[in-house]
C-alpha positions in Angstrom: 126.4 11.7 87.3 128.2 13.3 84.1 131.2 15.8 84.7 128.9 18.6 83.4 126.4 17.9 86.1 128.9 17.8 88.4 130.3 21.1 87.3 126.6 23.2 87.5 125.6 21.7 90.9 129.4 23.2 92.3 129.0 26.4 90.3 125.0 26.6 92.3 126.3 26.1 95.8 129.2 28.4 94.8 127.1 31.1 94.3 125.2 30.7 97.1 128.6 30.7 99.5 129.9 34.0 97.7 126.6 35.5 98.1 126.6 35.1 101.7 130.2 35.9 102.2 129.5 39.1 100.6 126.3 39.9 103.0 126.9 38.7 106.3 130.4 36.8 107.1 129.9 33.9 109.7 126.1 33.6 108.6 126.8 31.7 105.5 126.2 28.2 106.1 125.4 26.3 108.7 128.2 24.6 108.6 130.5 23.7 111.8 133.7 25.9 112.2 136.9 24.2 113.3 136.6 23.4 117.2 132.6 24.1 117.4 130.7 21.6 118.7 126.7 20.8 118.6 125.1 20.8 122.1 123.0 17.5 122.7 119.2 18.4 122.8 118.0 16.3 126.0 114.0 15.9 124.2 116.1 13.5 121.8 115.8 10.0 122.6 118.3 7.5 121.9 116.4 5.6 119.9 115.8 8.8 117.1 118.0 7.8 113.8 117.6 8.3 110.2 116.8 5.6 107.7 119.2 5.2 104.6 117.7 6.4 101.4 116.0 3.2 99.6 113.2 2.5 97.5 109.6 2.2 98.8 110.7 4.0 102.2 110.4 7.7 103.8 113.4 9.2 104.1 114.1 12.3 106.6 116.7 14.4 107.6 118.4 14.4 111.0 117.9 18.6 111.4 120.9 18.6 113.8 122.9 17.7 111.0 121.9 20.4 108.9 125.2 21.5 107.4 124.4 23.2 104.1 121.8 26.0 102.5 121.1 23.6 99.7 119.8 20.2 100.8 121.9 17.7 99.1 119.9 15.8 96.7 120.4 12.4 98.6 119.1 13.6 101.8 116.4 16.0 100.7 113.6 14.2 102.3 111.4 11.5 100.5 107.8 10.0 101.1 106.6 7.5 98.6 102.9 6.5 98.0 102.8 4.2 95.5 106.3 3.1 94.6 109.2 4.8 92.5 108.4 3.7 88.8 111.3 3.2 86.5 110.9 5.8 83.4 112.7 5.6 79.8 113.6 9.0 79.4 113.8 8.8 75.8 110.1 7.1 75.7 108.8 9.1 78.4 106.0 12.0 77.4 104.1 14.5 79.0 100.5 15.4 77.8 97.9 17.9 78.7 94.5 17.0 78.0 90.9 17.4 78.6 89.2 21.2 78.5 91.9 23.0 76.8 91.8 24.2 73.1 94.7 22.4 71.9 95.8 19.2 73.6 99.4 19.1 73.8 102.2 16.3 74.1 106.2 16.9 75.2 108.9 15.0 75.3 111.7 15.7 77.9 113.6 17.5 75.2 111.0 19.5 74.1 110.2 21.0 77.6 114.1 21.5 77.8 114.1 23.7 74.8 111.4 25.8 76.1 112.1 29.0 77.9 113.6 28.1 80.9 112.7 29.2 84.7 115.2 28.7 88.1 114.1 29.0 91.6 115.2 28.0 95.4 112.1 26.3 96.7 111.8 24.7 100.1 109.1 22.7 101.4 107.8 20.2 104.1 105.8 17.1 104.1 102.3 17.6 105.3 103.4 15.0 108.0 106.4 16.5 109.4 105.8 16.8 112.8 107.8 17.0 116.3 108.1 13.0 116.3 110.7 13.3 113.2 112.2 16.4 114.9 110.6 18.2 112.0 113.3 16.5 109.7 110.7 15.9 106.5 112.3 18.9 105.0 114.6 20.2 101.9 115.7 23.2 100.2 116.4 22.9 96.6 117.5 25.0 93.3 114.8 23.5 90.8 115.3 24.0 86.9 112.4 23.6 84.5 109.7 25.5 82.4 106.8 27.5 83.9 103.7 25.6 84.0 101.3 28.9 83.1 103.2 29.3 80.0 102.1 25.8 79.1 98.6 26.0 80.0 98.5 29.0 78.3 99.6 27.2 75.1 97.0 24.6 75.6 94.3 27.1 76.0 92.0 26.6 79.2 88.3 26.8 78.1 85.6 28.5 79.9 83.9 26.4 82.7 87.1 24.6 83.3 87.5 24.4 87.0 90.7 22.1 88.3 93.8 21.0 86.6 94.5 17.5 87.5 98.6 16.1 87.9 98.8 12.4 87.5 102.1 10.9 88.2 103.4 7.5 86.5 103.8 5.8 89.9 100.3 3.5 90.1 99.0 0.7 92.9 95.9 -1.5 93.3 93.6 0.3 95.5 90.6 -1.5 97.2 87.8 1.1 97.3 84.2 0.4 98.3 84.8 -3.3 98.0 86.5 -3.3 94.1 89.8 -3.5 93.1 91.2 -0.8 91.0 94.3 0.6 89.6 95.0 4.3 90.4 98.1 6.7 89.8 99.3 9.0 92.5 97.8 12.6 91.5 96.9 15.9 93.1 94.7 18.7 92.1 95.1 22.8 91.5 92.0 25.0 91.1 92.6 27.3 87.8 93.7 30.5 89.8 96.2 28.2 91.8 97.6 26.4 88.7 98.2 29.9 86.9 100.6 30.9 89.6 103.6 32.5 87.9 105.9 30.6 90.2 104.7 27.1 89.7 107.1 24.9 87.3 107.5 21.7 85.5 111.1 21.1 86.9 113.4 18.5 85.3 116.8 19.7 87.0 117.4 19.7 90.9 120.4 21.6 92.4 122.3 21.4 88.9 121.4 18.0 88.1 118.9 16.0 86.3 116.2 15.4 88.4 117.3 12.1 90.6 114.9 8.9 90.4 113.7 9.6 93.8 112.7 12.9 93.5 110.4 12.2 90.3 112.7 11.6 87.4 112.0 13.0 84.7 109.6 15.9 85.8 107.8 16.9 88.6 105.5 19.5 89.7 106.9 22.4 92.0 104.3 24.2 93.5 106.2 27.2 95.6 104.8 27.8 99.3 102.7 24.6 99.4 103.3 21.3 101.5 105.3 18.8 99.4 102.3 16.3 98.5 101.2 19.1 96.0 104.7 18.6 94.1 103.4 15.8 91.8 106.8 13.5 91.1 107.0 11.3 87.7 104.6 13.6 86.0 102.7 12.4 83.2 99.5 14.3 82.7 98.0 17.3 82.9 94.1 17.2 83.0 92.1 20.1 82.7 88.4 19.5 83.9 84.9 21.0 85.1 84.4 19.4 88.5 86.6 18.4 91.5 89.1 16.0 91.7 88.8 13.4 94.5 91.4 11.1 94.5 93.0 9.3 97.7 95.3 11.9 98.2 92.8 14.8 97.6 89.9 13.7 99.5 90.5 10.6 102.0 94.2 11.2 102.9 96.2 14.4 103.4 93.4 15.5 104.7 93.1 17.8 107.9 90.5 17.0 110.2 89.8 19.9 113.2 87.5 21.6 115.4 86.5 25.0 113.9 83.9 27.6 114.3 82.1 27.9 111.2 79.7 30.8 111.2 79.3 30.9 114.8 78.5 26.8 114.8 81.3 24.5 116.0 82.2 22.1 113.6 84.3 19.2 112.4 86.2 20.5 109.4 87.9 18.3 106.8 90.7 20.2 104.6 93.1 18.9 101.9 96.6 20.0 102.8 97.5 22.8 100.4 99.7 26.0 101.5 102.2 25.5 104.2 101.4 27.0 107.7 103.5 29.8 109.3 106.3 27.7 111.0 109.7 27.6 112.7 111.4 25.3 114.7 114.9 25.4 116.6 117.2 22.6 115.1 120.6 23.1 117.0 122.5 24.7 119.4 126.6 25.2 118.8 129.2 25.9 121.4 132.6 27.3 120.0 135.0 29.1 122.3 132.2 29.3 125.2 130.4 31.3 122.9 126.7 29.3 122.0 124.6 29.9 119.1 121.2 28.4 118.5 120.0 27.7 114.8 116.6 27.1 113.3 114.5 27.1 110.0 111.7 28.8 108.9 108.6 27.5 106.2 105.6 29.4 104.9 103.8 30.0 102.2 105.9 32.4 100.7 104.2 35.3 102.9 107.3 38.0 103.7 108.3 37.5 107.3 109.1 40.5 109.8 110.6 38.7 112.5 111.9 35.5 113.8 112.3 35.4 118.0 113.9 32.8 120.2 113.0 32.9 123.8 115.1 31.1 126.4 113.8 29.8 129.9 111.2 32.4 131.0 113.5 35.3 129.2 112.3 38.0 126.8 111.8 37.2 122.8 115.2 37.9 121.5 115.2 38.7 117.7 117.1 36.5 115.7 119.4 36.8 112.5 118.2 35.9 109.4 120.6 34.0 106.5 121.0 36.3 103.9 120.7 33.7 101.1 117.1 33.4 102.6 114.4 33.6 99.5 111.0 34.1 99.1 110.2 30.5 98.5 113.1 28.8 100.4 113.5 27.9 103.9 114.6 30.6 106.0 117.5 29.7 108.6 118.1 32.2 111.4 120.7 31.9 114.3 120.9 33.7 117.7 124.2 34.5 119.8 123.1 33.1 123.3 125.3 35.1 125.5 126.9 33.3 128.7 124.2 30.3 129.3 124.0 29.6 133.1 125.0 25.4 133.7 122.0 23.2 133.5 119.0 22.4 131.6 117.6 25.2 129.4 114.1 25.4 127.7 114.2 26.9 123.9 111.6 27.8 121.8 110.9 29.9 118.6 108.4 31.9 117.1 107.8 33.6 113.5 105.8 36.4 112.7 104.8 37.8 108.9 104.4 41.1 107.4 100.8 40.9 108.2 100.6 40.4 111.6 100.6 36.6 111.8 102.4 34.8 114.7 102.8 31.1 114.9 100.9 29.6 117.2 101.5 27.9 120.5 100.4 24.4 120.8 97.3 25.6 122.9 96.2 28.0 120.1 96.1 25.3 117.5 93.1 23.7 116.5 91.8 20.6 118.0 92.9 18.0 115.3 92.3 14.3 115.2 94.9 14.2 112.1 98.6 14.5 112.8 98.9 16.5 109.2 99.8 20.4 109.4 102.1 20.2 112.6 103.2 24.1 113.3 102.7 24.9 116.2 106.0 26.7 118.5 108.2 23.7 119.4 110.1 23.9 122.5 113.3 22.1 122.8 115.7 21.6 125.8 119.5 21.3 126.4 121.8 20.8 129.1 124.8 23.4 129.6 
C-alpha cells in the first residue's frame, strides 16, 4: 500500500467519524469504550470461529466484533466461485459488446479519467444466515464510474433485453456430460442495469480495489445481494435473450412454495435484491449500563423504524447510527435499562416506509434452498 492510498483511507474514515460526532455523540462507532465489555451470547457454540482470509475460501465476520462503521478491506466478507485470477492492471481491458451501437474498450486508466462517482454501499451474501450469525456482510465506500454513463455511450439497441457481466475467474464445469470452460457471470435486465446508482468500482475504502475483492474492477449494484457485484469484471455484453449461466439459472436460485394465481406452486427465483432484514449482533456493558447493537440491510427503501424486543416485553424503538445512508448497512442500538439477572431472549425487527415488516420465521415461505435468510433472529444472553 503506498502512502497516498493510506492517507486517503484515513481521510474517509476520519470524515465518517467527524460526521458522527457532530450529530449524535456516543453513536459514532460501535467501538468499545474504555472499560466496556461484550456480554457473551449463549446461542453461539464454542466451535464457532472465523477463518483467516485465504485464496479460494469463504471469509465471514464475527459480527460481535464489528468495531468500525466502514468494514476494513481485509475483513469484508469473501465468497469465491472460480478462484482468484491474477490480473495485470496494465494489460487488463474492459470490453462492452453485443447489441450496442458502439462497441467500447477501456483500460483501467481510461476509466479513472472518466467522471468519478463515490458512494457508501453495504451488502451481504445471498447465503448469509443464522448458521454464521449473519457474518457474510460488509460496508464500504466504493469509488468508480457510472455504469449507466458507459452503457449510454455504447448505445443499447432496440430489442435488447439483458446485460451480462463476465468476470475473469474461469473454471471447468461439467454440463450434461460435457466439460466446458465457464466464466463467473451474472445478468441484469435493461431497467435494472440503467439505475443511476450502479457503478464500476476500482477503489474500496480509499485504496485500489484489493485482489480478493475483484482487482482491478468490479460491478457494484446497490441494494442487491453480493452475488450480483461481479468481481474481476472484463466484459459487459448486451443481448436479446435471457442469460442462464450457473449462477443465474442453477445456483443462487431460491426454491420456495408460493401461491401463484390461487394455485400453490414451488417457485424458483434468482437471488437479486436484498430482503428487509435486521439482526442483533452484540450486547455490551459499561458501569452496569447495557446496550444492544445490530444492523439492517435491505434494498435501499427508506426505513420507518427498527425495534428490539426483550423476553416477552414490548417492542422498543432503537436509535439509528447517524452515519447510515440509503445503501449502507444501517447500524442501530438500544439502551437496555436494569436487566434482571439470568438468561434473556432478544430479537429485532425492521419496518420500511411502505409498512413492510421483517418477517418472523413462521411467516417465511417454505423453502428448500438456504438462500435469502431474512427472518427475525432471536439471540440469548445471560446477565
